[in-house]
DRENSE-463355 format. One record per residue (C-alpha): residue number from 0; x, y, z. Coordinates in Angstrom, 1 decimal, padded with zeros to 4 digits. Each point is the difference from the previous one (the first is absolute). Layout:
<nr:NUM, c1:X, c2:Y, c3:Z>
...
END
This chain:
<nr:0, c1:-074.4, c2:017.8, c3:-177.9>
<nr:1, c1:-002.4, c2:-000.6, c3:003.0>
<nr:2, c1:001.1, c2:-001.5, c3:003.4>
<nr:3, c1:-001.9, c2:-003.2, c3:-001.0>
<nr:4, c1:001.8, c2:-000.2, c3:-003.4>
<nr:5, c1:003.4, c2:000.5, c3:001.6>
<nr:6, c1:-000.5, c2:-002.7, c3:002.5>
<nr:7, c1:-001.4, c2:-002.4, c3:-002.7>
<nr:8, c1:003.0, c2:000.8, c3:-002.2>
<nr:9, c1:002.4, c2:-000.7, c3:002.9>
<nr:10, c1:-001.9, c2:-003.3, c3:000.6>
<nr:11, c1:000.3, c2:-001.1, c3:-003.6>
<nr:12, c1:003.8, c2:000.9, c3:000.0>
<nr:13, c1:000.7, c2:-001.9, c3:003.3>
<nr:14, c1:-002.5, c2:-002.8, c3:-000.3>
<nr:15, c1:-002.7, c2:000.6, c3:002.5>
<nr:16, c1:-003.7, c2:000.4, c3:-000.3>
<nr:17, c1:-002.1, c2:003.1, c3:001.1>
<nr:18, c1:-003.5, c2:-000.6, c3:001.5>
<nr:19, c1:-002.4, c2:002.9, c3:000.5>
<nr:20, c1:-003.2, c2:000.1, c3:002.1>
<nr:21, c1:-002.0, c2:003.1, c3:000.8>
<nr:22, c1:001.9, c2:000.6, c3:003.3>
<nr:23, c1:003.1, c2:-002.3, c3:-000.3>
<nr:24, c1:003.1, c2:-000.2, c3:-002.3>
<nr:25, c1:002.0, c2:-003.0, c3:000.0>
<nr:26, c1:003.4, c2:-001.0, c3:-001.6>
<nr:27, c1:000.1, c2:-003.8, c3:-000.2>
<nr:28, c1:003.1, c2:-002.2, c3:-000.4>
<nr:29, c1:002.6, c2:002.9, c3:000.6>
<nr:30, c1:003.5, c2:-001.3, c3:000.0>
<nr:31, c1:001.5, c2:000.5, c3:003.5>
<nr:32, c1:002.8, c2:-001.0, c3:002.4>
<nr:33, c1:-001.0, c2:-002.1, c3:003.0>
<nr:34, c1:002.0, c2:-000.8, c3:003.1>
<nr:35, c1:003.6, c2:-001.0, c3:-000.6>
<nr:36, c1:-000.1, c2:001.3, c3:-003.6>
<nr:37, c1:-002.3, c2:-002.7, c3:-001.3>
<nr:38, c1:-001.8, c2:001.2, c3:-003.1>
<nr:39, c1:-003.8, c2:-000.1, c3:000.1>
<nr:40, c1:-003.2, c2:001.8, c3:-001.0>
<nr:41, c1:-002.6, c2:002.1, c3:002.0>
<nr:42, c1:-003.0, c2:002.0, c3:-000.3>
<nr:43, c1:-000.2, c2:003.7, c3:000.7>
<nr:44, c1:-003.4, c2:001.5, c3:000.8>
<nr:45, c1:-001.5, c2:003.4, c3:000.9>
<nr:46, c1:-003.5, c2:001.2, c3:000.8>
<nr:47, c1:-001.3, c2:003.2, c3:-001.4>
<nr:48, c1:-003.2, c2:002.1, c3:-000.2>
<nr:49, c1:-002.2, c2:-001.4, c3:-002.8>
<nr:50, c1:-000.9, c2:003.4, c3:-001.3>
<nr:51, c1:003.3, c2:001.9, c3:000.0>
<nr:52, c1:002.5, c2:-002.9, c3:000.0>
<nr:53, c1:002.1, c2:001.7, c3:002.6>
<nr:54, c1:001.5, c2:-002.4, c3:002.5>
<nr:55, c1:-001.4, c2:-000.5, c3:003.5>
<nr:56, c1:001.0, c2:-001.9, c3:003.2>
<nr:57, c1:-002.3, c2:-003.1, c3:-000.3>
<nr:58, c1:002.7, c2:-002.0, c3:-001.4>
<nr:59, c1:003.5, c2:000.6, c3:001.3>
<nr:60, c1:-000.7, c2:001.8, c3:003.2>
<nr:61, c1:001.1, c2:003.4, c3:-001.4>
<nr:62, c1:-000.9, c2:002.0, c3:-003.1>
<nr:63, c1:003.4, c2:-000.5, c3:-001.5>
<nr:64, c1:000.5, c2:-003.7, c3:001.3>
<nr:65, c1:-000.7, c2:-003.2, c3:-002.0>
<nr:66, c1:-000.8, c2:-003.7, c3:001.0>
<nr:67, c1:002.5, c2:-002.6, c3:-001.3>
<nr:68, c1:-001.1, c2:-003.6, c3:-000.3>
<nr:69, c1:003.0, c2:-002.3, c3:-000.7>
<nr:70, c1:-000.6, c2:-003.2, c3:-002.1>
<nr:71, c1:002.2, c2:-001.9, c3:002.4>
<nr:72, c1:-000.6, c2:-000.5, c3:003.8>
<nr:73, c1:003.1, c2:001.4, c3:001.6>
<nr:74, c1:-000.5, c2:003.2, c3:001.9>
<nr:75, c1:-002.3, c2:002.0, c3:-002.3>
<nr:76, c1:002.8, c2:002.5, c3:-000.8>
<nr:77, c1:001.8, c2:001.1, c3:-003.1>
<nr:78, c1:003.8, c2:001.0, c3:000.1>
<nr:79, c1:002.6, c2:002.1, c3:-001.6>
<nr:80, c1:003.0, c2:-001.5, c3:-001.5>
<nr:81, c1:002.1, c2:000.7, c3:003.2>
<nr:82, c1:-002.4, c2:-002.1, c3:002.0>
<nr:83, c1:-002.1, c2:002.8, c3:001.7>
<nr:84, c1:-003.7, c2:000.1, c3:-000.2>
<nr:85, c1:-001.5, c2:002.3, c3:-002.6>
<nr:86, c1:-001.9, c2:002.9, c3:001.7>
<nr:87, c1:-001.0, c2:000.3, c3:003.7>
<nr:88, c1:-002.3, c2:-002.8, c3:001.2>
<nr:89, c1:-003.4, c2:001.3, c3:001.2>
<nr:90, c1:-001.7, c2:-003.3, c3:000.6>
<nr:91, c1:000.0, c2:-003.6, c3:-001.2>
<nr:92, c1:-000.4, c2:-003.7, c3:001.1>
<nr:93, c1:003.8, c2:-000.7, c3:-000.1>
<nr:94, c1:-000.9, c2:-002.8, c3:-002.4>
<nr:95, c1:-001.7, c2:001.0, c3:-003.4>
<nr:96, c1:-000.7, c2:003.7, c3:000.1>
<nr:97, c1:001.1, c2:003.4, c3:001.3>
<nr:98, c1:-000.9, c2:003.6, c3:-000.3>
<nr:99, c1:002.9, c2:002.2, c3:-000.8>
<nr:100, c1:000.6, c2:003.7, c3:-000.2>
<nr:101, c1:002.4, c2:002.0, c3:-002.2>
<nr:102, c1:-000.7, c2:003.7, c3:000.2>
<nr:103, c1:000.2, c2:002.1, c3:-003.2>
<nr:104, c1:002.2, c2:003.1, c3:000.2>
<nr:105, c1:002.1, c2:000.9, c3:003.1>
<nr:106, c1:-001.0, c2:-000.7, c3:003.6>
<nr:107, c1:-000.6, c2:003.7, c3:000.7>
<nr:108, c1:-001.8, c2:000.5, c3:-003.3>
<nr:109, c1:-002.0, c2:-003.2, c3:-000.9>
<nr:110, c1:-001.9, c2:000.1, c3:-003.4>
<nr:111, c1:-003.2, c2:-001.6, c3:-000.8>
<nr:112, c1:-000.6, c2:-002.6, c3:-002.8>
<nr:113, c1:-002.7, c2:001.1, c3:-002.5>
<nr:114, c1:-001.7, c2:-003.5, c3:-000.3>
<nr:115, c1:000.1, c2:-003.6, c3:001.2>
<nr:116, c1:001.7, c2:-000.7, c3:-003.3>
<nr:117, c1:002.8, c2:002.4, c3:000.8>
<nr:118, c1:000.4, c2:-001.7, c3:003.4>
<nr:119, c1:000.2, c2:-003.5, c3:-001.4>
<nr:120, c1:002.4, c2:001.0, c3:-002.8>
<nr:121, c1:002.3, c2:001.7, c3:002.4>
<nr:122, c1:000.3, c2:-003.1, c3:002.3>
<nr:123, c1:000.3, c2:-002.4, c3:-003.0>
<nr:124, c1:003.1, c2:002.0, c3:-001.2>
<nr:125, c1:001.6, c2:-000.2, c3:003.4>
<nr:126, c1:-000.8, c2:-003.8, c3:000.3>
<nr:127, c1:001.0, c2:-001.0, c3:-003.6>
<nr:128, c1:003.1, c2:002.3, c3:000.2>
<nr:129, c1:001.2, c2:-002.2, c3:003.0>
<nr:130, c1:-000.2, c2:-003.1, c3:-002.1>
<nr:131, c1:002.1, c2:001.6, c3:-002.8>
<nr:132, c1:002.5, c2:001.3, c3:002.5>
<nr:133, c1:000.4, c2:-003.6, c3:001.3>
<nr:134, c1:001.2, c2:-001.0, c3:-003.4>
<nr:135, c1:-003.1, c2:-001.6, c3:-001.5>
<nr:136, c1:000.4, c2:001.3, c3:-003.6>
<nr:137, c1:-003.6, c2:-001.1, c3:-001.1>
<nr:138, c1:-002.5, c2:000.7, c3:002.8>
<nr:139, c1:-002.7, c2:-000.7, c3:-002.5>
<nr:140, c1:000.8, c2:-003.8, c3:000.1>
<nr:141, c1:-000.8, c2:-000.1, c3:003.7>
<nr:142, c1:-003.6, c2:001.2, c3:-000.6>
<nr:143, c1:-000.7, c2:-001.9, c3:-003.1>
<nr:144, c1:001.3, c2:-003.4, c3:001.4>
<nr:145, c1:-003.1, c2:-000.2, c3:002.3>
<nr:146, c1:-003.4, c2:-000.2, c3:-001.9>
<nr:147, c1:-002.2, c2:000.2, c3:003.0>
<nr:148, c1:-002.5, c2:002.9, c3:000.7>
<nr:149, c1:000.3, c2:-000.6, c3:003.6>
<nr:150, c1:003.0, c2:000.1, c3:002.4>
<nr:151, c1:002.1, c2:-003.1, c3:-000.6>
<nr:152, c1:000.6, c2:-000.8, c3:003.8>
<nr:153, c1:-000.3, c2:-003.7, c3:-000.7>
<nr:154, c1:003.6, c2:-000.7, c3:-001.2>
<nr:155, c1:001.6, c2:001.6, c3:002.9>
<nr:156, c1:-002.4, c2:-001.5, c3:002.5>
<nr:157, c1:000.5, c2:-003.5, c3:-001.4>
<nr:158, c1:003.7, c2:000.6, c3:-000.7>
<nr:159, c1:-000.3, c2:-001.5, c3:-003.5>
<nr:160, c1:001.1, c2:003.0, c3:-002.3>
<nr:161, c1:003.2, c2:-001.8, c3:-001.2>
<nr:162, c1:-002.2, c2:-003.0, c3:-000.9>
<nr:163, c1:-002.4, c2:002.2, c3:-001.9>
<nr:164, c1:002.8, c2:001.7, c3:-001.8>
<nr:165, c1:000.3, c2:-003.2, c3:-002.1>
<nr:166, c1:-003.3, c2:000.6, c3:-001.7>
<nr:167, c1:-000.3, c2:003.8, c3:000.5>
<nr:168, c1:-000.6, c2:001.5, c3:-003.4>
<nr:169, c1:-001.2, c2:-003.2, c3:-001.8>
<nr:170, c1:-002.6, c2:000.1, c3:-002.6>
<nr:171, c1:-002.6, c2:-002.7, c3:000.3>
<nr:172, c1:-002.7, c2:-001.3, c3:-002.2>
<nr:173, c1:-003.1, c2:-001.9, c3:001.1>
<nr:174, c1:-001.9, c2:-001.9, c3:-002.6>
<nr:175, c1:-003.5, c2:-000.9, c3:001.3>
<nr:176, c1:-001.9, c2:001.8, c3:002.8>
<nr:177, c1:-002.1, c2:-002.8, c3:001.2>
<nr:178, c1:000.0, c2:-001.1, c3:003.5>
<nr:179, c1:003.7, c2:-000.9, c3:000.0>
<nr:180, c1:001.1, c2:003.0, c3:-002.0>
<nr:181, c1:-001.9, c2:002.3, c3:002.3>
<nr:182, c1:001.6, c2:-001.3, c3:003.2>
<nr:183, c1:003.4, c2:000.0, c3:-001.7>
<nr:184, c1:-000.6, c2:003.7, c3:-000.8>
<nr:185, c1:-000.9, c2:000.7, c3:003.6>
<nr:186, c1:003.3, c2:-001.4, c3:001.2>
<nr:187, c1:002.2, c2:001.4, c3:-002.8>
<nr:188, c1:-001.4, c2:003.4, c3:000.5>
<nr:189, c1:001.5, c2:000.1, c3:003.4>
<nr:190, c1:003.5, c2:-000.6, c3:-001.3>
<nr:191, c1:002.2, c2:002.8, c3:-001.3>
<nr:192, c1:-000.1, c2:-001.1, c3:-003.6>
<nr:193, c1:-000.3, c2:003.1, c3:-002.3>
<nr:194, c1:-002.5, c2:-001.2, c3:-002.5>
<nr:195, c1:-002.8, c2:-002.5, c3:000.1>
<nr:196, c1:-001.8, c2:-000.6, c3:-003.4>
<nr:197, c1:-003.4, c2:-001.7, c3:000.1>
<nr:198, c1:-001.1, c2:-001.8, c3:-003.1>
<nr:199, c1:-003.6, c2:-001.4, c3:-000.2>
<nr:200, c1:-002.7, c2:000.8, c3:-002.4>
<nr:201, c1:-002.9, c2:-001.2, c3:002.2>
<nr:202, c1:-002.6, c2:001.9, c3:001.8>
<nr:203, c1:-000.8, c2:-000.5, c3:003.7>
<nr:204, c1:-002.8, c2:-002.5, c3:000.7>
<nr:205, c1:-001.8, c2:-000.8, c3:003.2>
<nr:206, c1:002.2, c2:-003.1, c3:000.6>
<nr:207, c1:003.1, c2:002.2, c3:-000.5>
<nr:208, c1:-000.8, c2:001.9, c3:003.2>
<nr:209, c1:-000.5, c2:-003.2, c3:002.1>
<nr:210, c1:003.5, c2:-001.3, c3:-000.6>
<nr:211, c1:002.0, c2:003.3, c3:000.1>
<nr:212, c1:001.5, c2:002.1, c3:002.8>
<nr:213, c1:-001.7, c2:002.9, c3:001.4>
<nr:214, c1:-003.7, c2:001.0, c3:-000.8>
<nr:215, c1:-001.6, c2:002.3, c3:-002.7>
<nr:216, c1:-001.7, c2:003.4, c3:000.6>
<nr:217, c1:-003.6, c2:000.4, c3:-000.7>
<nr:218, c1:000.9, c2:001.9, c3:-003.1>
<nr:219, c1:002.2, c2:-002.9, c3:-001.2>
<nr:220, c1:-002.8, c2:-002.4, c3:000.6>
<nr:221, c1:-002.3, c2:002.1, c3:-002.3>
<nr:222, c1:002.8, c2:-000.2, c3:-002.6>
<nr:223, c1:000.1, c2:-003.7, c3:000.3>
<nr:224, c1:-003.7, c2:-000.2, c3:-000.3>
<nr:225, c1:000.2, c2:001.9, c3:-003.3>
<nr:226, c1:002.8, c2:-002.2, c3:-001.2>
<nr:227, c1:002.4, c2:003.0, c3:-000.7>
<nr:228, c1:002.7, c2:-000.4, c3:002.5>
<nr:229, c1:003.2, c2:-001.6, c3:-001.2>
<nr:230, c1:002.2, c2:-002.0, c3:002.4>
<nr:231, c1:003.1, c2:002.1, c3:-000.7>
<nr:232, c1:-001.8, c2:003.3, c3:000.6>
<nr:233, c1:-001.6, c2:-001.4, c3:003.2>
<nr:234, c1:003.3, c2:-001.1, c3:001.5>
<nr:235, c1:001.8, c2:003.0, c3:-001.2>
<nr:236, c1:-002.5, c2:002.2, c3:001.9>
<nr:237, c1:000.5, c2:-002.3, c3:003.2>
<nr:238, c1:003.8, c2:000.2, c3:000.1>
<nr:239, c1:000.8, c2:003.2, c3:-002.1>
<nr:240, c1:-000.9, c2:002.1, c3:003.0>
<nr:241, c1:002.4, c2:-002.0, c3:002.2>
<nr:242, c1:003.0, c2:000.2, c3:-002.3>
<nr:243, c1:001.4, c2:001.1, c3:-003.3>
<nr:244, c1:001.1, c2:-002.1, c3:-003.0>
<nr:245, c1:-003.2, c2:-002.1, c3:-000.5>
<nr:246, c1:-000.9, c2:-000.1, c3:-003.7>
<nr:247, c1:-003.3, c2:-001.7, c3:-001.3>
<nr:248, c1:000.0, c2:-001.5, c3:-003.4>
<nr:249, c1:-003.4, c2:-001.3, c3:-001.2>
<nr:250, c1:001.7, c2:-002.5, c3:-002.4>
<nr:251, c1:-000.1, c2:-003.7, c3:-000.6>
<nr:252, c1:003.4, c2:-001.9, c3:-000.4>
<nr:253, c1:-000.7, c2:-002.4, c3:-002.7>
<nr:254, c1:003.1, c2:000.0, c3:-002.3>
<nr:255, c1:003.9, c2:000.5, c3:000.2>
<nr:256, c1:-000.2, c2:003.0, c3:-002.3>
<nr:257, c1:-002.6, c2:001.7, c3:002.3>
<nr:258, c1:002.2, c2:-000.4, c3:003.2>
<nr:259, c1:003.1, c2:000.9, c3:-001.8>
<nr:260, c1:-001.4, c2:003.3, c3:-001.2>
<nr:261, c1:-001.3, c2:000.5, c3:003.6>
<nr:262, c1:003.6, c2:-000.6, c3:001.3>
<nr:263, c1:001.5, c2:002.3, c3:-002.5>
<nr:264, c1:-002.1, c2:002.9, c3:001.4>
<nr:265, c1:000.2, c2:-001.1, c3:003.6>
<nr:266, c1:003.2, c2:-001.6, c3:001.3>
<nr:267, c1:-000.9, c2:-003.0, c3:002.3>
<nr:268, c1:002.4, c2:-001.7, c3:002.4>
<nr:269, c1:-002.2, c2:-002.7, c3:001.2>
<nr:270, c1:-003.6, c2:-001.4, c3:-000.9>
<nr:271, c1:-002.5, c2:-001.8, c3:002.0>
<nr:272, c1:-002.5, c2:-002.2, c3:-002.0>
<nr:273, c1:-003.3, c2:-000.7, c3:001.8>
<nr:274, c1:-002.5, c2:-001.1, c3:-002.5>
<nr:275, c1:-002.7, c2:-002.6, c3:-000.3>
<nr:276, c1:000.3, c2:-003.1, c3:-002.1>
<nr:277, c1:-002.1, c2:000.6, c3:-003.1>
<nr:278, c1:000.3, c2:-002.1, c3:-003.1>
<nr:279, c1:000.0, c2:001.8, c3:-003.4>
<nr:280, c1:000.1, c2:-002.7, c3:-002.6>
<nr:281, c1:002.6, c2:-002.7, c3:000.6>
<nr:282, c1:002.1, c2:001.9, c3:002.7>
<nr:283, c1:-000.7, c2:001.8, c3:003.2>
<nr:284, c1:-000.1, c2:003.8, c3:000.0>
<nr:285, c1:002.9, c2:-000.2, c3:002.6>
<nr:286, c1:002.3, c2:-001.3, c3:-002.7>
<nr:287, c1:-000.4, c2:003.2, c3:-002.0>
<nr:288, c1:000.8, c2:002.0, c3:003.0>
<nr:289, c1:003.2, c2:-002.0, c3:001.0>
<nr:290, c1:001.3, c2:000.2, c3:-003.6>
<nr:291, c1:-000.6, c2:003.7, c3:000.1>
<nr:292, c1:001.9, c2:000.7, c3:003.1>
<nr:293, c1:002.8, c2:-002.5, c3:-001.0>
<nr:294, c1:000.6, c2:001.6, c3:-003.4>
<nr:295, c1:000.0, c2:003.4, c3:001.6>
<nr:296, c1:002.9, c2:-001.1, c3:002.0>
<nr:297, c1:-001.6, c2:000.8, c3:003.4>
<nr:298, c1:000.4, c2:-002.3, c3:003.1>
<nr:299, c1:-003.5, c2:-001.2, c3:001.3>
<nr:300, c1:-001.6, c2:-001.8, c3:002.8>
<nr:301, c1:-003.2, c2:-002.0, c3:-000.7>
<nr:302, c1:-002.5, c2:-000.4, c3:002.8>
<nr:303, c1:-002.6, c2:-002.8, c3:-000.6>
<nr:304, c1:-003.1, c2:-001.0, c3:002.0>
<nr:305, c1:-001.5, c2:-003.4, c3:-000.6>
<nr:306, c1:-003.2, c2:-000.7, c3:002.0>
<nr:307, c1:-002.8, c2:-002.3, c3:-000.4>
<nr:308, c1:-003.0, c2:-001.2, c3:002.1>
<nr:309, c1:-000.3, c2:-003.4, c3:001.3>
<nr:310, c1:-003.6, c2:000.0, c3:001.4>
<nr:311, c1:-000.1, c2:002.6, c3:002.7>
<nr:312, c1:003.8, c2:000.2, c3:000.3>
<nr:313, c1:002.7, c2:001.7, c3:-002.0>
<nr:314, c1:003.1, c2:-001.7, c3:-001.4>
<nr:315, c1:002.8, c2:001.9, c3:-001.8>
<nr:316, c1:003.3, c2:001.6, c3:000.1>
<nr:317, c1:002.0, c2:003.2, c3:-000.5>
<nr:318, c1:003.0, c2:-000.1, c3:-002.3>
<nr:319, c1:002.8, c2:002.5, c3:-000.4>
<nr:320, c1:002.6, c2:-000.2, c3:-002.6>
<nr:321, c1:002.8, c2:002.5, c3:-001.1>
<nr:322, c1:001.9, c2:000.4, c3:-003.3>
<nr:323, c1:003.0, c2:002.0, c3:-001.0>
<nr:324, c1:-000.1, c2:002.4, c3:-002.9>
<nr:325, c1:-000.5, c2:-001.8, c3:-003.2>
<nr:326, c1:-000.5, c2:-003.4, c3:001.6>
<nr:327, c1:-002.5, c2:-002.2, c3:-001.7>
<nr:328, c1:000.1, c2:-002.6, c3:002.8>
<nr:329, c1:-003.6, c2:000.6, c3:000.6>
<nr:330, c1:-000.9, c2:-002.3, c3:-002.9>
<nr:331, c1:000.8, c2:-003.0, c3:002.2>
<nr:332, c1:-000.3, c2:001.3, c3:003.4>
<nr:333, c1:-003.3, c2:001.7, c3:000.6>
<nr:334, c1:-002.5, c2:-002.7, c3:000.6>
<nr:335, c1:-003.1, c2:002.2, c3:-001.1>
<nr:336, c1:001.7, c2:001.4, c3:-003.1>
<nr:337, c1:-002.2, c2:-002.4, c3:-002.1>
<nr:338, c1:-003.1, c2:-002.1, c3:000.6>
<nr:339, c1:001.6, c2:-003.3, c3:-000.5>
<nr:340, c1:-001.1, c2:-003.5, c3:001.0>
<nr:341, c1:-001.6, c2:-000.2, c3:003.6>
<nr:342, c1:002.1, c2:002.9, c3:001.4>
<nr:343, c1:-002.4, c2:002.1, c3:002.2>
<nr:344, c1:-000.5, c2:003.4, c3:-001.4>
<nr:345, c1:-001.4, c2:003.3, c3:001.3>
<nr:346, c1:-003.6, c2:-000.2, c3:001.3>
<nr:347, c1:-002.1, c2:003.1, c3:000.7>
<nr:348, c1:000.0, c2:-000.5, c3:003.7>
<nr:349, c1:000.6, c2:003.4, c3:001.7>
<nr:350, c1:001.8, c2:000.1, c3:003.3>
<nr:351, c1:001.7, c2:003.3, c3:000.9>
<nr:352, c1:002.4, c2:-001.6, c3:002.5>
<nr:353, c1:001.4, c2:-002.3, c3:-002.7>
<nr:354, c1:000.6, c2:003.0, c3:-002.2>
<nr:355, c1:001.6, c2:001.9, c3:002.7>
<nr:356, c1:002.3, c2:-003.1, c3:000.7>
<nr:357, c1:000.8, c2:-000.2, c3:-003.6>
<nr:358, c1:001.0, c2:003.6, c3:-000.2>
<nr:359, c1:002.0, c2:-000.3, c3:003.1>
<nr:360, c1:002.1, c2:-002.9, c3:-001.2>
<nr:361, c1:000.7, c2:001.8, c3:-003.3>
<nr:362, c1:001.1, c2:003.1, c3:001.7>
<nr:363, c1:002.3, c2:-002.0, c3:002.4>
<nr:364, c1:001.5, c2:-001.9, c3:-003.0>
<nr:365, c1:000.7, c2:003.5, c3:-001.6>
<nr:366, c1:001.7, c2:001.2, c3:003.2>
<nr:367, c1:002.0, c2:-003.2, c3:000.1>
<nr:368, c1:001.0, c2:000.3, c3:-003.5>
<nr:369, c1:001.1, c2:003.7, c3:000.5>
<nr:370, c1:002.2, c2:-000.9, c3:002.9>
<nr:371, c1:-002.2, c2:001.3, c3:002.9>
<nr:372, c1:-000.3, c2:-003.4, c3:001.7>
<nr:373, c1:002.7, c2:-002.4, c3:001.1>
<nr:374, c1:-000.4, c2:-002.7, c3:-002.7>
<nr:375, c1:001.3, c2:-003.3, c3:-001.1>
<nr:376, c1:000.3, c2:-000.6, c3:-003.8>
<nr:377, c1:-003.3, c2:001.3, c3:-001.4>
<nr:378, c1:-002.6, c2:-002.6, c3:-001.1>
<nr:379, c1:-002.1, c2:000.9, c3:-002.9>
<nr:380, c1:-003.2, c2:-001.7, c3:001.1>
<nr:381, c1:-001.8, c2:-000.2, c3:003.3>
<nr:382, c1:-003.4, c2:-001.5, c3:000.9>
<nr:383, c1:-002.2, c2:000.4, c3:003.1>
<nr:384, c1:-002.7, c2:-002.6, c3:000.4>
<nr:385, c1:-003.0, c2:001.1, c3:001.8>
<nr:386, c1:-000.7, c2:-003.5, c3:001.5>
<nr:387, c1:003.5, c2:-000.7, c3:001.1>
<nr:388, c1:001.2, c2:003.4, c3:001.0>
<nr:389, c1:003.6, c2:-000.1, c3:-001.3>
<nr:390, c1:002.0, c2:001.3, c3:-002.7>
<nr:391, c1:001.8, c2:-002.0, c3:-002.6>
<nr:392, c1:003.2, c2:001.4, c3:-001.6>
<nr:393, c1:001.3, c2:-001.1, c3:-003.4>
<nr:394, c1:003.7, c2:000.8, c3:-000.6>
<nr:395, c1:001.3, c2:001.5, c3:-003.2>
<nr:396, c1:001.3, c2:-002.4, c3:-002.5>
END
């Protein structure tokens, strides 16, 4: 087994990723102990000669030293179970990173590592061993609980890790990736949920890009021009580099049997419905989606946008409503579930700030219902009127 294969195998066993560049080897999301015995994760990196693979002193400050970047902003060090730092500190910023040295062999007879893979593997064993020695029987869980491909310094900096723990590991489905669904993905992707399933069968069109977060690359613009770029693949490419657990599904939810089959293959804890009001026969397409989610026994939040033009001004509202698993209260509660009487329905007026607001309200309601906000008895329906600038709450029952 080669040094790279040994490091990769250890990473699979423990739960960290190995990233290789021509002159750098990195182990990412390595379980570690931080100050005061707090469990966390870190990145170990070592530079090397791109031709021979042998370690050099560009990263680490010495041939046998590595750089450690902790995913929490404390002091940049990793620790043994007895509270002493791992290795000898060579440098660092006393906040997020440090260079540490552990010589191989005895002080009088040091030994050289054969490759950068050997160096990173050796340090990873020291650091993970400290986690096990501290009594954590499953260090893998420490690495797997964080889906991000970048250091997660946010939770420590904002002091909200205990709040985030309430939704850490949840599996989310987003039905519809129009303007609201795209902004909702943007926000949800920055939470520690473990899986985000994207369900939409449509291709990206020019108007899609004008009411979505971010901007396309030149190559993506050419794909839109040719009509071959699906929304789920476009957004997966945007956010998949940022975090793990995003799954594109180019499907249309149009029946309870379809969604039940999907849920049998992909366990879902919460669903967000962000679709346009389209009439198929005597009922709106939304009805089929609501029935499908209800019969699958998945709690869901519906986000609706009702906008129309009055001359050169815009009138409308953003609505948010939430339903427990199996509840069919949407039949009487959602105002745009059917095209009935003179009720204002969806109009094709595109305003990205309204889509962003609708997504924000939906995520805030989800956080409220998962216990992350101090909350009164949850209401099931909220409405924000553009012309009045306030939100109306309707109580349950």
